[in-house]
Backbone as numpy.savetxt, mean C-alpha at the origin, in Angstrom:
# Nx Ny Nz CAx CAy CAz Cx Cy Cz
-18.29 1.34 -7.30 -17.50 1.10 -8.50 -18.18 1.80 -9.68
-17.37 2.44 -10.49 -17.93 3.16 -11.64 -18.26 2.24 -12.80
-17.46 1.20 -13.02 -17.68 0.33 -14.16 -18.71 -0.75 -13.86
-18.35 -1.68 -12.96 -19.27 -2.78 -12.67 -18.95 -3.43 -11.33
-19.94 -4.19 -10.84 -19.80 -4.97 -9.61 -20.29 -6.37 -9.93
-19.50 -7.36 -9.53 -19.86 -8.75 -9.78 -19.87 -9.50 -8.45
-20.98 -10.20 -8.17 -21.12 -10.99 -6.95 -21.02 -12.47 -7.29
-20.30 -13.22 -6.48 -20.27 -14.66 -6.59 -20.78 -15.20 -5.26
-22.04 -15.62 -5.23 -22.69 -16.04 -4.00 -22.07 -17.33 -3.46
-21.67 -18.24 -4.34 -21.12 -19.52 -3.91 -19.79 -19.33 -3.17
-18.87 -18.54 -3.73 -17.57 -18.32 -3.10 -17.60 -17.16 -2.11
-18.68 -16.43 -2.05 -18.87 -15.26 -1.18 -17.82 -14.19 -1.45
-17.66 -13.88 -2.75 -16.72 -12.84 -3.17 -17.45 -11.77 -3.97
-16.96 -10.54 -3.82 -17.49 -9.40 -4.57 -16.33 -8.77 -5.31
-16.53 -8.47 -6.59 -15.51 -7.85 -7.43 -16.01 -6.48 -7.87
-15.20 -5.44 -7.62 -15.54 -4.07 -8.00 -14.54 -3.62 -9.07
-15.06 -3.08 -10.17 -14.21 -2.68 -11.29 -14.41 -1.21 -11.62
-13.32 -0.52 -11.87 -13.39 0.86 -12.35 -13.54 1.88 -11.26
-12.46 2.45 -10.80 -12.46 3.51 -9.80 -13.30 3.11 -8.58
-12.98 1.96 -8.02 -13.74 1.39 -6.90 -13.32 2.00 -5.57
-14.25 2.04 -4.62 -13.97 2.56 -3.30 -14.73 1.75 -2.26
-14.03 1.41 -1.18 -14.63 0.67 -0.06 -14.30 1.44 1.21
-15.32 1.66 2.07 -15.12 2.34 3.34 -15.62 1.43 4.45
-14.79 1.29 5.51 -15.13 0.45 6.64 -14.64 1.16 7.90
-15.51 1.87 8.58 -15.12 2.64 9.77 -14.18 3.76 9.40
-12.98 3.80 10.03 -11.96 4.81 9.74 -11.10 4.46 8.54
-11.34 3.29 7.94 -10.49 2.79 6.88 -11.20 2.98 5.53
-10.45 3.44 4.52 -11.00 3.50 3.18 -9.95 3.00 2.19
-10.43 2.45 1.10 -9.57 1.89 0.08 -10.11 2.29 -1.29
-9.24 2.82 -2.13 -9.60 3.18 -3.50 -8.64 2.45 -4.42
-9.18 1.89 -5.51 -8.35 1.20 -6.50 -9.16 0.96 -7.76
-8.49 0.58 -8.81 -9.16 0.27 -10.07 -9.93 -1.05 -9.94
-9.33 -2.03 -9.25 -9.97 -3.34 -9.06 -9.88 -3.72 -7.59
-11.03 -4.03 -6.98 -11.07 -4.47 -5.58 -11.82 -5.79 -5.52
-11.24 -6.75 -4.81 -11.88 -8.06 -4.61 -12.10 -8.23 -3.11
-13.34 -8.50 -2.72 -13.67 -8.70 -1.31 -14.10 -10.14 -1.10
-13.46 -10.81 -0.13 -13.75 -12.19 0.21 -14.41 -12.20 1.59
-15.73 -12.41 1.63 -16.47 -12.35 2.90 -16.16 -13.52 3.82
-15.81 -14.69 3.26 -15.48 -15.86 4.09 -14.24 -15.62 4.93
-13.20 -15.06 4.31 -11.92 -14.90 4.97 -11.68 -13.47 5.46
-12.66 -12.58 5.31 -12.55 -11.17 5.71 -11.39 -10.45 5.02
-11.10 -10.82 3.78 -9.99 -10.24 3.04 -10.48 -9.28 1.96
-9.69 -8.26 1.75 -9.92 -7.36 0.62 -8.59 -7.23 -0.12
-8.64 -7.41 -1.43 -7.45 -7.29 -2.27 -7.69 -6.16 -3.25
-6.66 -5.36 -3.49 -6.80 -4.23 -4.40 -5.57 -4.14 -5.30
-5.82 -3.71 -6.53 -4.72 -3.51 -7.48 -5.17 -2.56 -8.58
-4.21 -2.05 -9.28 -4.50 -1.21 -10.43 -4.52 -2.07 -11.68
-4.53 -1.42 -12.82 -4.43 -2.17 -14.07 -3.61 -1.36 -15.06
-3.12 -2.02 -16.07 -2.27 -1.36 -17.06 -3.15 -0.73 -18.14
-2.92 0.55 -18.39 -3.59 1.27 -19.47 -2.90 0.86 -20.76
-3.61 0.17 -21.63 -3.00 -0.36 -22.85 -2.63 0.73 -23.85
-3.29 1.87 -23.81 -2.95 2.95 -24.73 -1.72 3.72 -24.28
-1.64 4.04 -22.99 -0.52 4.84 -22.47 0.62 3.98 -21.96
0.36 2.70 -21.71 1.40 1.79 -21.24 1.83 1.98 -19.81
0.98 2.56 -18.97 1.34 2.74 -17.57 0.20 2.28 -16.67
0.53 2.07 -15.40 -0.45 1.61 -14.42 -1.42 2.74 -14.06
-2.70 2.40 -13.97 -3.71 3.37 -13.54 -4.50 2.77 -12.39
-5.09 3.63 -11.57 -5.94 3.18 -10.48 -5.24 2.37 -9.41
-3.96 2.70 -9.14 -3.23 1.98 -8.10 -3.88 2.20 -6.75
-3.85 1.21 -5.86 -4.53 1.31 -4.57 -4.01 2.44 -3.68
-4.95 3.11 -3.03 -4.63 4.09 -1.99 -5.44 3.67 -0.77
-4.74 3.27 0.29 -5.33 2.78 1.52 -5.19 3.88 2.56
-6.29 4.32 3.17 -6.25 5.37 4.18 -6.73 4.79 5.50
-5.87 4.92 6.52 -6.19 4.41 7.85 -5.83 5.49 8.87
-6.82 5.99 9.57 -6.63 7.03 10.60 -5.92 8.26 10.04
-6.28 8.66 8.83 -5.73 9.86 8.23 -4.39 9.69 7.54
-3.79 8.50 7.56 -2.51 8.25 6.91 -2.76 7.50 5.61
-2.21 8.03 4.50 -2.37 7.39 3.19 -1.21 6.46 2.89
-1.54 5.29 2.34 -0.55 4.32 1.88 -0.84 4.06 0.41
0.08 4.44 -0.47 -0.07 4.17 -1.90 0.71 2.91 -2.21
0.14 2.06 -3.06 0.78 0.77 -3.34 0.50 0.31 -4.76
1.20 -0.73 -5.15 0.93 -1.36 -6.44 -0.14 -2.44 -6.27
-0.08 -3.12 -5.14 -1.03 -4.20 -4.87 -1.09 -4.40 -3.36
-2.27 -4.71 -2.84 -2.36 -4.92 -1.40 -3.45 -5.91 -1.04
-3.24 -6.56 0.11 -4.21 -7.48 0.69 -4.37 -7.08 2.15
-5.62 -6.97 2.61 -5.88 -6.51 3.97 -6.98 -7.36 4.59
-6.78 -7.76 5.84 -7.78 -8.53 6.57 -8.50 -7.59 7.52
-9.80 -7.36 7.29 -10.56 -6.44 8.12 -10.74 -6.93 9.54
-10.77 -8.23 9.74 -10.98 -8.78 11.07 -9.73 -8.64 11.94
-8.57 -9.04 11.41 -7.33 -8.97 12.18 -6.63 -7.62 12.05
-7.02 -6.82 11.08 -6.42 -5.51 10.78 -4.96 -5.63 10.39
-4.61 -6.74 9.74 -3.26 -6.96 9.23 -3.30 -6.97 7.72
-2.17 -6.59 7.11 -2.14 -6.56 5.66 -0.75 -6.77 5.10
-0.71 -7.06 3.80 0.52 -7.19 3.05 0.41 -6.24 1.87
1.44 -5.40 1.70 1.40 -4.36 0.68 2.65 -4.48 -0.18
2.47 -4.45 -1.50 3.60 -4.48 -2.43 3.81 -3.10 -3.03
5.07 -2.66 -3.08 5.45 -1.37 -3.67 4.74 -0.21 -2.98
5.01 -0.01 -1.70 4.34 1.02 -0.90 5.08 2.35 -0.95
4.32 3.43 -0.88 4.84 4.77 -0.67 3.94 5.44 0.35
4.54 5.94 1.44 3.76 6.60 2.47 4.56 7.75 3.06
3.87 8.75 3.56 4.51 9.91 4.17 4.52 9.71 5.68
5.69 9.88 6.28 5.85 9.78 7.72 6.60 11.02 8.19
5.91 11.92 8.86 6.53 13.17 9.30 6.89 14.02 8.10
8.17 14.44 8.03 8.64 15.25 6.91 9.22 14.40 5.78
9.24 13.09 5.95 9.85 12.22 4.95 8.88 11.25 4.33
9.39 10.51 3.36 8.62 9.50 2.66 9.32 8.16 2.82
8.54 7.10 2.87 9.09 5.76 2.94 8.58 4.99 1.74
9.53 4.39 1.02 9.20 3.59 -0.16 9.73 2.19 0.12
8.86 1.18 0.00 9.26 -0.19 0.30 8.73 -1.16 -0.72
9.43 -2.29 -0.87 9.02 -3.30 -1.84 7.90 -4.19 -1.32
8.12 -4.81 -0.18 7.10 -5.70 0.41 6.96 -5.33 1.87
5.74 -5.01 2.27 5.50 -4.48 3.60 4.40 -5.28 4.28
4.60 -5.53 5.56 3.55 -6.14 6.39 3.08 -5.09 7.38
1.77 -4.95 7.52 1.17 -4.00 8.45 0.47 -4.79 9.53
0.74 -4.45 10.80 0.07 -5.16 11.89 -1.14 -4.38 12.39
-1.83 -4.93 13.38 -3.06 -4.33 13.89 -2.81 -3.02 14.62
-1.56 -2.73 14.97 -1.21 -1.49 15.66 -0.71 -0.43 14.67
-0.85 -0.67 13.38 -0.43 0.21 12.29 1.08 0.28 12.11
1.85 -0.58 12.77 3.29 -0.64 12.54 3.55 -1.26 11.18
4.57 -0.78 10.50 4.94 -1.30 9.19 6.30 -1.98 9.28
6.39 -3.18 8.72 7.64 -3.94 8.68 7.96 -4.17 7.21
9.07 -3.60 6.74 9.36 -3.73 5.32 10.77 -4.23 5.07
10.89 -4.92 3.96 12.18 -5.37 3.48 12.59 -4.52 2.30
13.86 -4.17 2.22 14.41 -3.35 1.14 13.59 -2.08 0.93
13.79 -1.15 1.82 13.08 0.12 1.74 14.03 1.30 1.74
13.47 2.47 1.50 14.25 3.70 1.52 13.46 4.79 2.21
14.15 5.54 3.08 13.57 6.69 3.75 14.18 7.93 3.11
13.33 8.85 2.66 13.81 10.01 1.92 12.91 11.21 2.14
13.42 12.38 1.80 12.58 13.59 1.79 12.22 13.96 0.36
12.68 13.19 -0.62 12.36 13.40 -2.03 10.97 12.83 -2.30
10.08 13.63 -2.89 8.70 13.19 -3.08 8.43 12.55 -4.44
9.47 12.22 -5.19 9.29 11.58 -6.49 9.01 10.08 -6.32
8.34 9.45 -7.29 8.07 8.01 -7.19 9.36 7.18 -7.08
10.42 7.60 -7.76 11.73 6.95 -7.64 12.69 8.00 -7.07
12.91 8.02 -5.74 13.68 9.08 -5.10 15.14 9.14 -5.58
15.68 10.37 -5.64 17.07 10.58 -6.04 18.06 10.29 -4.92
17.60 10.35 -3.68 18.48 10.17 -2.54 17.68 9.64 -1.37
18.38 9.09 -0.39 17.71 8.61 0.81 18.58 7.64 1.58
18.01 7.09 2.62 18.68 6.07 3.42 18.02 4.74 3.09
18.79 3.87 2.44 18.27 2.56 2.03 18.67 1.52 3.06
17.70 0.68 3.43 17.96 -0.35 4.43 17.34 -1.67 4.00
17.93 -2.75 4.51 17.37 -4.08 4.24 16.07 -4.28 4.98
16.01 -3.76 6.21 14.80 -3.88 7.02 14.49 -2.53 7.64
13.22 -2.16 7.59 12.75 -0.91 8.20 11.48 -1.21 8.98
11.41 -0.65 10.18 10.18 -0.72 10.97 9.71 0.72 11.18
8.42 0.95 10.95 7.85 2.27 11.11 6.76 2.20 12.17
6.90 2.99 13.22 5.84 3.19 14.20 5.27 4.56 13.88
4.09 4.62 13.24 3.56 5.88 12.72 3.50 6.99 13.77
4.00 8.16 13.36 3.98 9.33 14.23 5.03 9.33 15.32
5.85 8.26 15.41 6.83 8.18 16.48 8.25 7.99 15.97
8.51 6.87 15.28 9.90 6.54 14.96 9.98 5.68 13.69
11.12 5.82 13.00 11.48 4.95 11.88 12.78 4.27 12.27
12.79 2.94 12.30 13.97 2.18 12.72 14.49 1.42 11.50
15.80 1.54 11.25 16.41 0.86 10.11 17.62 0.06 10.58
17.83 -1.09 9.93 19.02 -1.89 10.25 19.86 -2.03 8.99
21.18 -2.04 9.16 22.10 -2.21 8.02 21.73 -1.27 6.88
21.98 0.02 7.07 21.56 0.99 6.06 22.73 1.70 5.42
22.49 2.25 4.23 23.47 3.03 3.47 22.81 4.31 2.99
23.57 5.38 2.95 23.11 6.59 2.30 23.22 6.33 0.80
22.17 6.66 0.06 22.15 6.40 -1.36 21.82 7.67 -2.10
22.64 8.01 -3.12 22.40 9.18 -3.96 22.43 8.72 -5.41
21.36 9.00 -6.14 21.23 8.62 -7.55 21.50 7.12 -7.76
20.94 6.28 -6.88 21.07 4.82 -6.92 22.48 4.32 -6.65
23.35 5.17 -6.10 24.71 4.76 -5.78 24.89 4.83 -4.26
25.17 3.69 -3.60 25.36 3.70 -2.16 26.68 4.37 -1.76
């Protein structure tokens, strides 16, 4: 962490502030604020709001086996290799997947509610296939149920 590190021995938590980075085997996590809970094997990451510019900075970037997952906030259990990610953006093949709330299992499968699959690389895509539920098996398949083609936020 560039800014500071705070240890709480009683609760067994470590707080990293300012461009923090954690590496564990093939997994790495970068964020503005990272909280590690040694009792529960949890790591939580989030960005913070820049008060001068009025936008989020240091949003979490989680890298697992060469695949990057950008998010607004995330919680990951190192022991079970499961996580919950809010506001995810990830590249799968030639497309991008943007989801609101995503669960990641130990096999790297992603289960998301209200997501969009698109080839548009903008943070808010102009077009794509929006679905209520999306399952992603990395490097293999993207499965969607009840989906609509969406252009400029119009289904």
